[in-house]
DSSP file (Angstrom, degrees, kcal/mol; ACC not computed):
  #  RESIDUE AA STRUCTURE BP1 BP2  ACC     N-H-->O    O-->H-N    N-H-->O    O-->H-N    TCO  KAPPA ALPHA  PHI   PSI    X-CA   Y-CA   Z-CA
    1    1 A X              0   0    0      0, 0.0     2,-0.4     0, 0.0    74,-0.1   0.000 360.0 360.0 360.0 132.7   -3.2  -15.1   -0.3
    2    2 A X        -     0   0    0     72,-0.2    74,-0.6    74,-0.1     2,-0.4  -0.997 360.0-124.2-127.3 127.9    0.0  -14.4    1.6
    3    3 A X  E     -a   76   0A   0     -2,-0.4     2,-0.4    72,-0.1    74,-0.2  -0.574  26.4-155.7 -71.1 123.5    3.0  -16.6    1.4
    4    4 A X  E     -a   77   0A   0     72,-2.0    74,-3.5    -2,-0.4     2,-0.5  -0.863   4.4-159.5-101.2 135.0    4.0  -17.7    4.9
    5    5 A X  E     -a   78   0A   0     -2,-0.4     2,-0.3    72,-0.2    13,-0.3  -0.965  18.3-134.2-118.3 129.9    7.5  -18.7    5.6
    6    6 A X  E     +a   79   0A   0     72,-2.7    74,-4.8    -2,-0.5    75,-0.3  -0.860  57.8  41.0-125.9 161.4    8.5  -20.9    8.5
    7    7 A X  S    S-     0   0    0     -2,-0.3    73,-0.1    72,-0.2    71,-0.0   0.530  79.0-106.0 -81.5-159.2   10.4  -21.4   10.9
    8    8 A X  S    S+     0   0    0      1,-0.2     2,-2.1    -2,-0.2    11,-0.1   0.618 100.9  90.8 -72.3 -10.9   11.4  -18.3   12.8
    9    9 A X        +     0   0    0      3,-0.0     2,-0.3     0, 0.0    -1,-0.2  -0.512  61.5 157.7 -82.3  73.4   14.9  -18.2   11.4
   10   10 A X        -     0   0    0     -2,-2.1     4,-0.1     1,-0.1     3,-0.1  -0.760  48.7 -99.3-100.6 142.1   13.8  -16.1    8.5
   11   11 A X    >   -     0   0    0     -2,-0.3     3,-0.8    41,-0.1    -1,-0.1  -0.248  49.7 -95.9 -56.2 147.8   16.3  -13.9    6.5
   12   12 A X  T 3  S+     0   0    0      1,-0.2    44,-0.1    -3,-0.0     3,-0.1  -0.231 106.0  29.7 -63.8 156.4   16.3  -10.3    7.6
   13   13 A X  T 3  S+     0   0    0      1,-0.2     2,-0.7    -3,-0.1    -1,-0.2   0.728  79.8 144.6  65.0  25.5   14.2   -7.7    5.7
   14   14 A X    X   -     0   0    0     -3,-0.8     3,-0.9    -4,-0.1    -1,-0.2  -0.849  47.3-131.7 -95.2 114.0   11.6  -10.4    4.8
   15   15 A X  T 3  S-     0   0    0     -2,-0.7     3,-0.1     1,-0.2    -3,-0.0  -0.413  74.1 -10.8 -71.9 135.4    8.2   -8.7    4.8
   16   16 A X  T 3  S+     0   0    0      1,-0.2     2,-0.5    -2,-0.2    -1,-0.2   0.725  89.5 141.3  56.6  29.6    5.3  -10.3    6.7
   17   17 A X    <   +     0   0    0     -3,-0.9     2,-0.3   -13,-0.1    -1,-0.2  -0.868  20.1 155.4-101.0 135.9    7.0  -13.7    7.3
   18   18 A X        -     0   0    0     -2,-0.5     2,-0.2   -13,-0.3   -13,-0.1  -0.996  45.8-105.8-156.3 152.1    6.4  -15.2   10.6
   19   19 A X        +     0   0    0     -2,-0.3     2,-0.2   -13,-0.1   -13,-0.1  -0.553  49.3 172.3 -74.2 146.8    6.4  -18.6   12.4
   20   20 A X        -     0   0    0      1,-0.3     3,-0.1    -2,-0.2   -12,-0.1  -0.607  35.4 -48.4-137.6-164.0    2.9  -19.8   13.0
   21   21 A X  S    S-     0   0    0     -2,-0.2    -1,-0.3     1,-0.2     5,-0.1  -0.205  79.7 -70.3 -65.7 165.2    0.8  -22.7   14.2
   22   22 A X    >>  -     0   0    0      1,-0.1     3,-1.5    -3,-0.1     4,-1.1  -0.250  48.2-113.4 -56.9 150.0    1.6  -26.1   12.8
   23   23 A X  H >> S+     0   0    0      1,-0.3     4,-2.4     2,-0.2     3,-0.7   0.864 113.9  60.7 -56.2 -41.5    0.5  -26.5    9.1
   24   24 A X  H 34 S+     0   0    0      1,-0.3    -1,-0.3     2,-0.2    -2,-0.1   0.759 107.1  47.5 -62.4 -22.7   -2.2  -29.0    9.9
   25   25 A X  H <4 S+     0   0    0     -3,-1.5    -1,-0.3     1,-0.1    -2,-0.2   0.738 118.5  38.8 -86.8 -24.3   -3.9  -26.4   12.0
   26   26 A X  H << S+     0   0    0     -4,-1.1     2,-0.3    -3,-0.7    -2,-0.2   0.662  86.5 108.0 -98.8 -19.5   -3.7  -23.5    9.5
   27   27 A X     <  -     0   0    0     -4,-2.4     2,-0.2    -5,-0.2    48,-0.0  -0.438  65.8-135.1 -68.9 119.6   -4.3  -25.4    6.3
   28   28 A X        -     0   0    0     -2,-0.3     3,-0.1     1,-0.1    -1,-0.1  -0.523  19.0-173.4 -73.6 141.8   -7.7  -24.5    4.8
   29   29 A X        +     0   0    0      1,-0.2     8,-1.9    -2,-0.2     2,-0.3   0.653  68.7  27.7-105.7 -22.9   -9.7  -27.5    3.6
   30   30 A X  B    S-E   36   0B   0      6,-0.3     6,-0.2    60,-0.0    -1,-0.2  -0.950  75.4-121.4-137.6 156.0  -12.7  -25.7    2.0
   31   31 A X    >   -     0   0    0      4,-2.7     3,-1.9    -2,-0.3    -2,-0.1  -0.187  50.3 -80.7 -84.1-174.3  -13.3  -22.3    0.4
   32   32 A X  T 3  S+     0   0    0      1,-0.3    -1,-0.1     2,-0.1    -2,-0.0   0.726 131.3  51.4 -62.2 -23.7  -15.8  -19.7    1.6
   33   33 A X  T 3  S-     0   0    0      2,-0.1    -1,-0.3     3,-0.0     3,-0.1   0.310 121.4-104.1 -96.6   7.8  -18.6  -21.5   -0.2
   34   34 A X  S <  S+     0   0    0     -3,-1.9     2,-0.3     1,-0.3    -2,-0.1   0.533  73.6 141.8  85.5   5.6  -17.8  -24.9    1.4
   35   35 A X        -     0   0    0      1,-0.1    -4,-2.7    -5,-0.0    -1,-0.3  -0.625  57.0-107.6 -82.0 140.0  -16.1  -26.4   -1.7
   36   36 A X  B     -E   30   0B   0     -2,-0.3    55,-0.5    -6,-0.2    -6,-0.3  -0.321  32.2-132.7 -64.7 146.8  -13.1  -28.5   -1.1
   37   37 A X  E     -B   90   0A   0     -8,-1.9     2,-0.3    53,-0.1    53,-0.2  -0.651   8.9-134.5 -97.1 156.4   -9.7  -27.1   -2.1
   38   38 A X  E     -B   89   0A   0     51,-2.8    51,-3.1    -2,-0.2     2,-0.3  -0.717  27.4-178.4-101.2 159.6   -7.0  -28.8   -4.1
   39   39 A X  E     -B   88   0A   0     -2,-0.3    77,-0.7    49,-0.3     2,-0.3  -0.973  14.1-169.1-152.6 167.3   -3.3  -28.7   -3.1
   40   40 A X  E     -BC  87 115A   0     47,-2.0    47,-2.5    -2,-0.3     2,-0.4  -0.971  15.6-134.5-153.4 164.3    0.2  -29.7   -4.0
   41   41 A X  E     -BC  86 114A   0     73,-2.1    72,-3.1    -2,-0.3    73,-1.4  -0.972  14.9-169.6-125.5 137.6    3.6  -29.8   -2.5
   42   42 A X  E     -BC  85 112A   0     43,-2.7    43,-3.5    -2,-0.4     2,-0.3  -0.977   9.7-149.0-125.8 143.4    6.9  -28.7   -4.1
   43   43 A X  E     -BC  84 111A   0     68,-2.8    68,-3.0    -2,-0.4    41,-0.2  -0.812   9.6-165.5-109.4 150.9   10.4  -29.3   -2.8
   44   44 A X    >   +     0   0    0     39,-2.4     3,-1.8    -2,-0.3     4,-0.2  -0.545  22.5 159.3-130.1  66.0   13.5  -27.1   -3.2
   45   45 A X  G >   +     0   0    0      1,-0.3     3,-1.4    64,-0.2    -1,-0.1   0.782  68.6  66.6 -63.6 -25.9   16.3  -29.4   -2.2
   46   46 A X  G 3  S+     0   0    0     63,-0.4    -1,-0.3     1,-0.3    64,-0.1   0.585  82.7  76.6 -73.4  -6.9   18.9  -27.3   -4.0
   47   47 A X  G X   +     0   0    0     -3,-1.8     3,-2.4    62,-0.1    -1,-0.3   0.631  66.6 114.6 -76.0 -12.1   18.4  -24.4   -1.7
   48   48 A X  T <  S+     0   0    0     -3,-1.4     3,-0.1     1,-0.3    -3,-0.0  -0.380  81.8  18.9 -60.1 129.8   20.4  -26.2    1.0
   49   49 A X  T 3  S+     0   0    0      1,-0.3    -1,-0.3    -2,-0.1     2,-0.1   0.392  88.0 141.8  89.3  -3.9   23.5  -24.2    1.6
   50   50 A X    <   -     0   0    0     -3,-2.4    -1,-0.3     1,-0.1     2,-0.1  -0.452  57.4-112.8 -66.2 141.7   22.2  -21.0    0.1
   51   51 A X    >>  -     0   0    0      1,-0.1     3,-2.2    -2,-0.1     4,-0.6  -0.493  27.1-113.2 -70.9 148.6   23.3  -17.9    2.0
   52   52 A X  H >> S+     0   0    0      1,-0.3     3,-1.0     2,-0.2     4,-0.8   0.782 112.7  68.6 -53.5 -28.8   20.4  -16.1    3.8
   53   53 A X  H 3> S+     0   0    0      1,-0.2     4,-0.5     2,-0.2    -1,-0.3   0.723  95.8  54.8 -66.5 -19.9   20.7  -13.1    1.5
   54   54 A X  H <> S+     0   0    0     -3,-2.2     4,-1.5     1,-0.1    -1,-0.2   0.692  94.9  68.7 -84.8 -19.1   19.5  -15.2   -1.5
   55   55 A X  H <X S+     0   0    0     -3,-1.0     4,-3.1    -4,-0.6     5,-0.3   0.917  90.9  56.9 -69.5 -43.9   16.3  -16.3    0.2
   56   56 A X  H  X S+     0   0    0     -4,-0.8     4,-1.8     1,-0.2    -1,-0.2   0.930 111.2  41.4 -58.6 -50.1   14.4  -12.9    0.3
   57   57 A X  H  X S+     0   0    0     -4,-0.5     4,-1.7     2,-0.2    -1,-0.2   0.899 116.3  50.8 -65.1 -36.7   14.6  -12.2   -3.5
   58   58 A X  H  X S+     0   0    0     -4,-1.5     4,-2.0     1,-0.2    -2,-0.2   0.926 110.7  47.8 -64.9 -44.8   13.8  -15.9   -4.3
   59   59 A X  H  X S+     0   0    0     -4,-3.1     4,-2.7     1,-0.2    -1,-0.2   0.828 107.3  56.9 -67.2 -31.1   10.8  -15.9   -2.0
   60   60 A X  H  X S+     0   0    0     -4,-1.8     4,-2.4    -5,-0.3    -1,-0.2   0.895 106.9  49.3 -64.8 -39.2    9.6  -12.7   -3.6
   61   61 A X  H  X S+     0   0    0     -4,-1.7     4,-2.2     2,-0.2    -2,-0.2   0.916 112.0  48.3 -63.9 -43.2    9.6  -14.3   -7.0
   62   62 A X  H  X S+     0   0    0     -4,-2.0     4,-2.0     1,-0.2    -2,-0.2   0.934 112.7  47.7 -62.7 -46.9    7.7  -17.3   -5.7
   63   63 A X  H  X S+     0   0    0     -4,-2.7     4,-2.4     1,-0.2    -1,-0.2   0.896 110.3  52.9 -62.8 -39.8    5.1  -15.1   -4.0
   64   64 A X  H  X S+     0   0    0     -4,-2.4     4,-1.1     1,-0.2    -1,-0.2   0.897 107.8  50.8 -62.1 -41.1    4.8  -13.0   -7.2
   65   65 A X  H  < S+     0   0    0     -4,-2.2     3,-0.3     1,-0.2     4,-0.3   0.899 112.3  47.1 -63.8 -40.1    4.1  -16.1   -9.2
   66   66 A X  H >< S+     0   0    0     -4,-2.0     3,-1.6     1,-0.2     7,-0.2   0.884 106.5  57.5 -68.5 -38.6    1.4  -17.2   -6.8
   67   67 A X  H >< S+     0   0    0     -4,-2.4     3,-2.0     1,-0.3    -1,-0.2   0.744  90.1  73.2 -66.8 -22.3   -0.2  -13.7   -6.7
   68   68 A X  T 3< S+     0   0    0     -4,-1.1    -1,-0.3    -3,-0.3    -2,-0.2   0.740  92.6  57.0 -62.8 -20.3   -0.8  -13.8  -10.4
   69   69 A X  T X  S-     0   0    0     -3,-1.6     3,-1.9    -4,-0.3    -1,-0.3   0.387  94.0-162.3 -92.7   4.0   -3.5  -16.4   -9.8
   70   70 A X  G X   -     0   0    0     -3,-2.0     3,-1.5     1,-0.3    -1,-0.2  -0.144  63.9  -8.0  55.1-139.8   -5.3  -14.0   -7.5
   71   71 A X  G 3  S+     0   0    0      1,-0.3    -1,-0.3    18,-0.0    19,-0.1   0.560 118.4  82.6 -70.5  -6.0   -7.9  -15.5   -5.2
   72   72 A X  G <  S+     0   0    0     -3,-1.9    18,-2.5     1,-0.1     2,-0.7   0.827  84.0  65.6 -66.5 -29.3   -7.6  -18.9   -6.9
   73   73 A X  E <   + D   0  89A   0     -3,-1.5    16,-0.3    16,-0.2    -1,-0.1  -0.858  65.9 173.7 -93.0 114.6   -4.6  -19.5   -4.7
   74   74 A X  E     +     0   0A   0     14,-1.8     2,-0.3    -2,-0.7   -72,-0.2   0.783  59.2  11.7 -93.8 -31.0   -6.0  -19.6   -1.2
   75   75 A X  E     + D   0  88A   0     13,-1.8    13,-2.7   -74,-0.1     2,-0.3  -0.996  54.1 178.7-153.6 139.1   -3.0  -20.6    0.9
   76   76 A X  E     +aD   3  87A   0    -74,-0.6   -72,-2.0    -2,-0.3     2,-0.4  -0.983   4.4 178.3-145.3 136.5    0.8  -20.9    0.5
   77   77 A X  E     -aD   4  86A   0      9,-2.4     9,-3.0    -2,-0.3     2,-0.5  -0.991   9.0-166.0-140.3 127.2    3.4  -22.0    3.1
   78   78 A X  E     -aD   5  85A   0    -74,-3.5   -72,-2.7    -2,-0.4     2,-0.7  -0.970   9.0-155.4-115.3 123.4    7.1  -22.4    2.6
   79   79 A X  E  >> -aD   6  84A   0      5,-2.7     4,-2.0    -2,-0.5     5,-1.1  -0.865   1.5-163.9 -97.7 111.6    9.1  -24.2    5.3
   80   80 A X  T  45S+     0   0    0    -74,-4.8   -73,-0.2    -2,-0.7    -1,-0.2   0.850  86.9  54.2 -63.4 -35.3   12.7  -23.1    5.3
   81   81 A X  T  45S+     0   0    0    -75,-0.3    -1,-0.2     1,-0.2   -74,-0.1   0.933 122.8  25.4 -68.2 -45.9   13.9  -26.0    7.3
   82   82 A X  T  45S-     0   0    0      2,-0.1   -38,-0.2   -39,-0.0    -1,-0.2   0.599  99.5-132.4 -92.3 -12.3   12.4  -28.7    5.1
   83   83 A X  T  <5 +     0   0    0     -4,-2.0   -39,-2.4     1,-0.2     2,-0.4   0.908  56.2 144.2  58.4  45.9   12.5  -26.6    2.0
   84   84 A X  E   < -BD  43  79A   0     -5,-1.1    -5,-2.7   -41,-0.2     2,-0.5  -0.950  38.5-156.9-118.2 135.3    8.9  -27.5    1.1
   85   85 A X  E     -BD  42  78A   0    -43,-3.5   -43,-2.7    -2,-0.4     2,-0.5  -0.953   7.7-166.1-110.6 123.8    6.2  -25.3   -0.4
   86   86 A X  E     -BD  41  77A   0     -9,-3.0    -9,-2.4    -2,-0.5     2,-0.4  -0.941   7.1-174.9-109.8 128.8    2.6  -26.2    0.2
   87   87 A X  E     -BD  40  76A   0    -47,-2.5   -47,-2.0    -2,-0.5     2,-0.4  -0.991   8.3-167.5-127.7 128.3    0.0  -24.5   -2.0
   88   88 A X  E     +BD  39  75A   0    -13,-2.7   -13,-1.8    -2,-0.4   -14,-1.8  -0.940  21.1 162.7-111.7 137.4   -3.8  -24.8   -1.7
   89   89 A X  E     -BD  38  73A   0    -51,-3.1   -51,-2.8    -2,-0.4   -16,-0.2  -0.912  44.8 -66.5-147.1 169.1   -6.0  -23.5   -4.5
   90   90 A X  E     -B   37   0A   0    -18,-2.5     2,-1.5    -2,-0.3   -53,-0.1  -0.300  54.6-112.9 -56.9 143.8   -9.5  -23.7   -6.0
   91   91 A X        +     0   0    0    -55,-0.5     2,-0.4     4,-0.1    -1,-0.1  -0.653  60.9 145.4 -85.6  87.8  -10.3  -27.1   -7.4
   92   92 A X    >>  -     0   0    0     -2,-1.5     3,-1.9    28,-0.0     4,-0.6  -0.972  59.5 -92.8-124.1 141.1  -10.5  -26.4  -11.1
   93   93 A X  T 34 S-     0   0    0     -2,-0.4    27,-0.0     1,-0.3    -2,-0.0  -0.297 107.7  -1.8 -54.8 120.4   -9.4  -28.7  -13.8
   94   94 A X  T 3> S+     0   0    0     -2,-0.1     4,-1.8     1,-0.1    -1,-0.3   0.275  97.0 113.7  84.1 -10.1   -5.7  -28.0  -14.7
   95   95 A X  H <> S+     0   0    0     -3,-1.9     4,-2.4     1,-0.2     5,-0.2   0.907  73.2  54.7 -63.1 -41.8   -5.3  -25.1  -12.4
   96   96 A X  H  X S+     0   0    0     -4,-0.6     4,-2.4     1,-0.2    -1,-0.2   0.910 108.9  47.6 -58.4 -43.1   -2.7  -26.9  -10.2
   97   97 A X  H  > S+     0   0    0      2,-0.2     4,-2.3     1,-0.2    -1,-0.2   0.845 109.7  53.8 -69.3 -32.5   -0.5  -27.7  -13.2
   98   98 A X  H  X S+     0   0    0     -4,-1.8     4,-2.2     2,-0.2    -2,-0.2   0.918 110.3  46.8 -64.2 -43.1   -0.8  -24.0  -14.4
   99   99 A X  H  X S+     0   0    0     -4,-2.4     4,-2.5     2,-0.2    -2,-0.2   0.925 111.6  51.0 -65.1 -44.4    0.4  -22.8  -10.9
  100  100 A X  H  X S+     0   0    0     -4,-2.4     4,-2.6     1,-0.2    -2,-0.2   0.923 110.2  49.8 -58.4 -45.1    3.2  -25.4  -10.9
  101  101 A X  H  X S+     0   0    0     -4,-2.3     4,-1.7     1,-0.2    -1,-0.2   0.908 110.6  49.6 -62.1 -42.0    4.3  -24.2  -14.4
  102  102 A X  H  X S+     0   0    0     -4,-2.2     4,-1.3     1,-0.2    -1,-0.2   0.899 112.2  48.5 -63.9 -40.2    4.3  -20.5  -13.3
  103  103 A X  H  X S+     0   0    0     -4,-2.5     4,-2.7     1,-0.2    -2,-0.2   0.907 109.1  52.3 -66.0 -41.4    6.3  -21.4  -10.2
  104  104 A X  H  < S+     0   0    0     -4,-2.6    -1,-0.2     1,-0.2    -2,-0.2   0.818 103.9  58.7 -66.1 -29.7    8.9  -23.4  -12.2
  105  105 A X  H  < S+     0   0    0     -4,-1.7     3,-0.3    -5,-0.2    -1,-0.2   0.911 118.5  28.7 -64.3 -41.6    9.3  -20.4  -14.6
  106  106 A X  H  < S+     0   0    0     -4,-1.3    -2,-0.2     1,-0.2     2,-0.2   0.726 136.2  27.8 -92.3 -23.1   10.4  -18.1  -11.8
  107  107 A X    ><  +     0   0    0     -4,-2.7     3,-2.3    -5,-0.2    -1,-0.2  -0.636  60.2 174.7-140.0  77.3   12.0  -20.7   -9.5
  108  108 A X  T 3  S+     0   0    0     -3,-0.3    -4,-0.1     1,-0.3    -1,-0.1   0.630  74.4  76.5 -63.1 -10.9   13.3  -23.7  -11.4
  109  109 A X  T 3  S+     0   0    0    -65,-0.1   -63,-0.4    -3,-0.1     2,-0.3   0.728  75.2  96.0 -68.4 -21.1   14.7  -25.1   -8.1
  110  110 A X    <   -     0   0    0     -3,-2.3     2,-0.4    -7,-0.2   -66,-0.2  -0.552  58.4-167.3 -77.1 131.3   11.1  -26.1   -7.2
  111  111 A X  E     -C   43   0A   0    -68,-3.0   -68,-2.8    -2,-0.3     2,-0.3  -0.969  25.8-115.5-120.4 132.5   10.2  -29.7   -7.9
  112  112 A X  E     +C   42   0A   0     -2,-0.4   -70,-0.2   -70,-0.2     3,-0.1  -0.506  36.2 172.2 -68.5 126.3    6.7  -31.1   -7.8
  113  113 A X  E     -     0   0A   0    -72,-3.1     2,-0.4     1,-0.3   -71,-0.2   0.841  60.6  -0.8-100.6 -50.4    6.4  -33.7   -5.0
  114  114 A X  E     +C   41   0A   0    -73,-1.4   -73,-2.1     2,-0.0    -1,-0.3  -0.993  55.3 159.4-151.3 135.9    2.7  -34.5   -4.8
  115  115 A X  E     -C   40   0A   0     -2,-0.4   -75,-0.2   -75,-0.2     3,-0.1  -0.912  37.0-121.8-153.7 127.5   -0.5  -33.5   -6.4
  116  116 A X        -     0   0    0    -77,-0.7     3,-0.0    -2,-0.3    -2,-0.0  -0.339  45.8 -90.9 -63.5 152.7   -3.8  -35.3   -6.5
  117  117 A X        -     0   0    0      1,-0.1     2,-0.5    -2,-0.0    -1,-0.1  -0.351  42.1-108.1 -62.7 143.7   -5.0  -36.1  -10.0
  118  118 A X        -     0   0    0     -3,-0.1     2,-0.4   -80,-0.0    -1,-0.1  -0.635  40.9-169.6 -72.9 123.9   -7.3  -33.5  -11.5
  119  119 A X        -     0   0    0     -2,-0.5   -26,-0.1    -3,-0.0    -3,-0.0  -0.946  25.6-110.4-117.2 137.9  -10.8  -34.9  -11.6
  120  120 A X              0   0    0     -2,-0.4   -28,-0.0     1,-0.1     0, 0.0  -0.344 360.0 360.0 -63.1 147.0  -13.8  -33.3  -13.4
  121  121 A X              0   0    0    -30,-0.0    -1,-0.1   -28,-0.0   -30,-0.0   0.481 360.0 360.0 -79.4 360.0  -16.4  -31.9  -11.1
């Protein structure tokens, strides 16, 4: 999983961030075995007005929190313009809430916007 940050107005010295295709074209819907993925969206409205120099360290913290879940987190995209983080992950009971909690620990500015209910398989 690599955190993608959009749009192209990315703070300097930000590793591997690039503008890409629209989210609906890049968003994975299934894992390698054909199982559907779960996802959630978090907003960071308080980032409005932050100087560009604060984004790189903040995004590194977010990416680090996501990487702790290894291959269970399949996709992550942060849109700087809308300040929305989209995360797709393996569909396991409670995993989404664990990821949200880890993100909130390192980036309390993130607020959970939408997450489908966890349903047993």
